[in-house]
Structure formats: C-alpha cells, structure tokens
N, C-alpha and C positions, 0 to 999 in steps of 0.2 A: 757161263758168264753173262751178265746182263749188259747188252750194248749200250754204250753211252749216246744218247740221242738228243740233238738240239731241236730237231723237227721230228714230226712221226715219219716212220719208215713203212712203205708199203711193199711187201713181197707179194710177187704175183706170178701167175702162172696161165698159159693159155692153151687151150686144145683148139685146132684149126682144120679147115678142109685140106690143108697140104702145107707145102714148105716154101711156097713162093711167095715172097714178103709183098709184092704188088698185087698179084692175083688172088690170093687165097684169103679167106675170111675166118673170123673167129666163131666157134661153135660153143666154147665155154670159157668163162674167165673166173678164175678164183683169187681171191685177195685176203692177206692177213695184215692188217694196218696195226703196227706197233708203235703205241704211243710212248713218249718219254717217261711217263710214269709208270710204264710197264703193262698197261691195258691192251689187250689183243682183241681186236674187231675182225671176224672171220666173215666173207661173204663169197657165196658162189652162184654164178647166174649161167643158164644155158641161153643160146642165142640161135635165132635162125639166121643162118649166113646168107640167105637170099640165092645161093647157089647149091647145086647138088654137092653132097660129100661123098667122094670116091669110096667104094667098098673097102679098098685096101688101106685107107686111112681109118675108116670107121672100126676095121679089125684091130687097129692099135689102141684107139682111145675108147671103144665101146659106144660110141654115139652115132646114130644113124638118122637118116632123114625124118623119119616119122617120130623120133624122139624130140626133134625141135621144130617140127612144122608149126605148132601153134606158139612158140616162144618168140618174145620181142626181138626185134632186130637190133643191131648195134647202134643204130641212129636213134631207136626209141629210148635207149638208156644213156646215150652219150652225154647229155648234159647232167645228169644226176651222177653219173661215174666221174666226169671231170670236176664236179664239186667235191665229191668224196675224196679225191685225190689231190685236191687244192692245198698247197702247202706241204706237201708230203714229199719226201725223197723216195726212190724207186730202187727195188733189189729183187733179185731172182736168180735162177740157175739158168745159164746160158740166155740171158735176156738181152745182151747187147747185141748180138748178131741176129736175132729173130724176134723175141717177144716184144721188146720196146719198139723196134720199126715197125711190126704189124700193128701195135696199138695206135702208134702215131698215124699210119696210114689210114687205119680205120676212123680216127677222129678227124682227119683231114676229109675224108669222103662225107662225114656228117656236118662237115663246115664248121668244126671247131678247131681252133689253133691251140694245140695242147704244148705249151711253152716249157721246153726242157731247160732252158738257159739258166734258171735259178734252181734247179734241182740237182740233187747229187745222185749218182747211179752206182750201184754195187752189184757186182756179179759174182756170186759165191763159186760158179763153176771156174770163173778165171783165177780166183785164190787157190780154188783146189788143184787145178792143172798147173799153177805155177809152183805149188809148195808139194805136191804129191803124184801129179800127172794123171786122172781117169773119169762115169756116169753118175747121175744122182744117187742110184741105188747103191753103187760103190761107196760114195761119199758119205752116205747115211750110215752105212755099215761100219766104215772106217772111223768116223768121228763120233758117232752115237752107239755103236755097237749094237745096232738094231736092224732088223730086216724091213726093207720097205716093200710090204706086202700088197699095196694097192696102187703100184706104179702106173702112170698114165691117167690117174685119177687126178684132176686139177687140184682138188683141195688137199689131198695127200701129198702131192708133190709140192705144194706151196708150204704146208706145215713142215714138211721134211727138210724144205730148202732153208726156211727160218733156223730150224734147229742145227742144221750143217753150218750155216753162217756164225751162229752164237758160239758153237764149237770150234771152229776155225780161229775166231778171234781169241777165244781164251787159250788155244794151243800155239799160235803164232805171235802173239802179242809182244811187240819189241823186237821181232826177228828181220833179218835183211831178205829182201827178195832179190834173186839174182838170175839172170836169163842164162841159156845154155853156153854162153861165151864168158861167164863169169862177171858180166856187168851188172852192176848194181841198179836195180829198178825202184827201190824205195824200201819203205819199212812197214811192216803191218802194224796198225795201230787201232785200239777201240775208239775209232772216230770216224763217222761217215764220210767226212770230206776227205780224209787220208785214204780210205778204202775206194772211194771214187776216183780218186787220183791213180791209184793202181790198176783199177779194172776199167776205167772209161776215161782217164783224163786226157788221152792223147787223142780222141776221136774228134773230127770235124762234122762228120755225119755218122749216124747210127748204123749205116750198113758199113761203114769202114772203108768207103771208097776214097776217101780223104782222111788224112790224118796230120797232125802237128808233129814235125820233125824235132830233133834235140834242140834246135835253135828256135822252136816256136812258130815255125813257118808251115802254112798249110801245103802239103804236098799230096800228089795222086798216089793211091795205095794199090794199083792195079794196072795192068796193061802196058802198052808201050810208053807210057810217060810215068811209070813208077818211080817214086822218089823225086820227081821234078815238082818245083813250085807251081802250084795252080794258077796263080795270077801270070807266071811267065807262060806257061802253055797257052792260056787263054789270049794273051797278047799275040804270041808268034803265030798260033793256030787257032783262030777264031771259029772255024768250023768244028773244032773239037766240042765246043759249048753246044752247037746245035745238035751235034751226033748225041750228046748225052742227053738232052732235052727232049728228044724225040726217040730215046732208047728205053729199053725194060729196066728203068732204074726206078727205086722208090722216090715219091714225091718229095719226101723229106730231104733226100740227097740232091734234087733237082732244085729245092729251095735254098739250101746251102751253098750250091754252085752259083746261083743268080746273086746271092747277096756278095759273094766274093767278087763276081764280075762287076757288080754296081760300086762296090767299094774301090776296086781298082779304076773304074771309070772316073770316079768323083775325084780321084788324086790328080788326075790329069790337068 
C-alpha cells in the first residue's frame, strides 16, 4: 500500500560506536527519502566518529576503525544532511529511543539546531510491538514474507523498515490499538500525523524522560518523581533541575527541561 504523504518521509537507520545516546557517535547513516509522488531517494554515508569503535560493536555491524579513518566526520556533512532533511517527516525502526536522539545530539555538537517541532516521527517498531509484539528481521519476515539476509547493514535495514511500515499500514488500516489493559490508544490510519501520534505523540523529550500524561501535562517518566508534573517538581525541588543538567542526560532532554523551567518562571 502506498503511504499517503503530505510531506516527504525520510526513513533512516544509524550504525554507531555503541548504545550510549550522549557519548557514542555515528559511523554510518542510511536514509531513504520517500516523496509524496512515490519517488525514493536512497543515500548511505560512512562517517569517522572521531572516537574508537569498540571491537565488540564492530563485530555487530562490520565497520572497523580502518574502514572510516578517511571518512568525513558528522560535522563535515551536518549542513548538507540538515538541508536534505528540511521539510521531511522522519521514520525508522526503534528510532524514538535511539536513532533520533543520537542524530539530534550529533547536530547539536555540530552547532546546528535540528528542529523537530514541525516534523512528524513514525516508529515502525512501536507499531509492530503494539500489534504483534517482536526485531526488524522478524517484522520483515512477518509482514513481507522475506528473509532479511543483510541485517545490521544500515541500507538494508532502512529499506526493510520502509517495506515493513508500508505493509503495517496496509494490514492495520482502520484498526484500533489497545494496550495490555484494554485501553484504546488510537487507530492505525494511512496518515503520517496519525502514525506520529501513535508512536511519538506523548513524548516531551526524545529520550522519553518526560512525557505528556492523559491530561496533556508534562510529567517525569523515570525515577522518584515518575508521573509527577515537571513544573511542580522543579518548583518544590529546584535542585532536581541542577541534578539533571549536570547528569548524564542527552542535551536535547536538558533543552526541553530548561524550556519548561523558563515557561514556569515567566508565568509567575
């Protein structure tokens, strides 16, 4: 089924030096930009992460230090990549918890503000887990009846993810999504805005440290203040802001926290 698009949709996948959003770096990025008229633009670029790639990580994605020693750094391509992604919604497999936060962190390190406020984000993994509950290889087999023979190759994973997303929309279009308690979360529709609301609509920050509750209020989603309004916590325990700002949290999370703090201050 062809996706109904108002804007281009860029499905992307990253290979990195590790799994730490703050400390690790991108070694390969692959994108497939799907235009509203159906045109697909595929680009894959290897990058010098400027830090060593652990051997155990290289064994997973097959990219070693020598493979990228002469490659451009993310800073070298940041402006052209931001331009390529301009006006495009984003999608991928497990992008909400990892790929998008890592990408944003890389842009921030390159002194580029990559604005997500006007973009929709669709995570095919979240739809898959909502509807079938399992990995990209399993999803590709389930939805497309094909074996993903080149898993952990960024380009293969990216193209597989687009095929999975298209098959998901075709299979579930019009169906209700419910959680484990039977609460209705929404409806699957062939519309990027609706898919964004299903997979990313409640996030305040990309790492999911803060989310919107059912009343649309920003609450913490971790630790001792889980489910408590962020403004309330910052007012009653100002040191919590300092703790987070000095802690090992993504810069994007700190930016959102600061925005909430300033908004609350301006209300007084």
